[in-house]
C-alpha positions in Angstrom: 7.3 -19.3 20.1 4.2 -17.1 19.5 3.5 -14.6 22.4 6.3 -16.3 24.4 7.6 -13.7 27.0 10.7 -13.7 29.1 11.3 -11.4 32.2 14.4 -11.6 34.6 15.7 -9.5 37.5 19.3 -9.5 38.7 22.8 -8.6 38.0 23.8 -10.1 34.5 20.2 -11.6 34.2 19.5 -11.7 30.5 16.3 -12.4 28.6 15.9 -13.4 24.9 12.9 -14.5 22.9 12.0 -15.4 19.4 8.6 -15.3 17.8 5.6 -13.1 17.0 4.6 -10.9 20.1 7.5 -12.7 22.0 8.8 -9.9 24.4 11.7 -9.8 26.7 12.1 -7.6 29.7 15.0 -7.3 32.3 15.9 -5.3 35.4 19.3 -5.2 36.8 22.9 -4.2 36.2 24.0 -5.4 32.9 20.8 -7.3 32.3 20.1 -7.4 28.6 17.0 -8.0 26.7 16.9 -9.2 23.0 14.0 -10.3 20.7 13.4 -11.5 17.2 10.1 -11.5 15.7 7.2 -9.3 14.5 5.9 -7.2 17.4 8.6 -8.6 19.8 9.8 -5.9 22.1 12.5 -5.6 24.3 12.8 -3.5 27.5 15.4 -3.0 30.2 16.1 -1.0 33.3 19.5 -1.0 34.9 22.9 0.3 34.3 24.6 -1.1 31.1 21.2 -3.0 30.5 20.9 -3.1 26.7 17.7 -3.6 24.8 17.8 -4.9 21.1 15.1 -6.0 18.6 15.3 -7.4 15.0 11.7 -7.9 14.0 9.3 -5.5 12.3 7.2 -3.3 14.6 9.5 -4.4 17.5 10.6 -1.7 19.7 13.7 -1.4 22.1 13.6 0.7 25.3 16.0 1.2 28.0 16.2 3.5 31.0 19.4 2.5 32.5 22.7 4.7 32.6 25.1 3.7 29.9 22.5 1.5 28.2 21.9 1.0 24.4 18.8 0.6 22.4 18.8 -0.9 18.9 15.8 -1.5 16.6 16.7 -3.0 13.3 13.3 -4.3 12.0 10.8 -2.1 9.9 8.4 0.4 11.5 10.3 0.4 14.9 11.7 2.7 17.6 14.8 2.5 19.5 14.8 4.7 22.8 17.5 5.2 25.4 16.5 7.6 28.0 19.1 7.0 30.7 22.3 9.0 31.3 25.0 8.5 28.8 22.7 6.1 26.7 22.7 5.7 23.0 20.3 4.5 20.4 20.3 3.2 16.8 17.8 2.0 14.3 17.4 0.8 10.7 16.5 3.1 7.9 13.0 4.9 8.2 12.8 3.9 12.0 12.9 6.3 14.9 15.5 6.9 17.7 14.9 8.7 21.0 17.9 9.7 23.2 18.3 11.9 26.3 20.8 14.2 27.7 21.6 14.8 31.4 23.8 17.4 33.1 26.7 16.7 35.5 24.3 17.0 38.4 22.0 14.5 37.1 19.3 16.9 35.8 17.6 16.1 32.6 18.6 18.7 30.0 16.9 17.4 26.8 15.2 14.6 25.1 15.0 14.4 21.3 13.6 12.1 18.6 14.7 11.7 15.0 13.8 9.6 12.1 16.7 7.6 10.6 16.7 9.1 7.1 20.0 7.9 6.0 21.6 11.5 5.7 21.1 13.6 8.8 20.7 10.4 10.9 22.6 7.2 9.5 21.1 3.8 9.7 22.7 1.2 12.1 24.8 4.1 13.8 24.5 4.8 17.5 23.6 8.5 18.5 23.6 10.3 21.7 22.9 14.0 22.6 25.5 16.6 23.3 24.4 20.2 23.8 20.8 19.1 22.6 22.2 17.9 19.3 22.5 14.4 17.8 26.1 13.2 17.6 27.4 9.8 16.4 28.5 7.5 19.5 31.1 5.0 19.6 
C-alpha cells in the first residue's frame, strides 16, 4: 500500500512491495528486493542480492558482488556498484556500474543514459576496461 516499506536481513531473505512510496530493502546473501509503484525504491546489500523496480521515479541500487540492478519505470536509475555487478534500465533512464581489479581495488565507476543506441534499453551492462559492455 501507500508508503508501505519492507526490510529483511538474512540469507535468501527477500522483500517486495507494491504502492506509491513503497520501498523494499534487504541485506544478505541472495536477498532480493523488488518494488512496483511510483517512487518505490529497491535497495540491496549482499552477494547475489538483486534490486528491481518497475514504477516511475523508482530507483534500484545494489552494492553486493554479482548483484544486478534494474529500473524499468520512467525517470529512474539502476545502480550496481559491487564487483561483477550489472545494471539495466528502460529507455531514457540511467545506469551506474563499477569495475574492480583482481585485487579488489575499485578501477572505475561510470554512468550512462539509456539512449537506445549506445546503451540499449532493457539490456544489462557492466564495465570492462572502463567501457560499457553488454552482459549476459
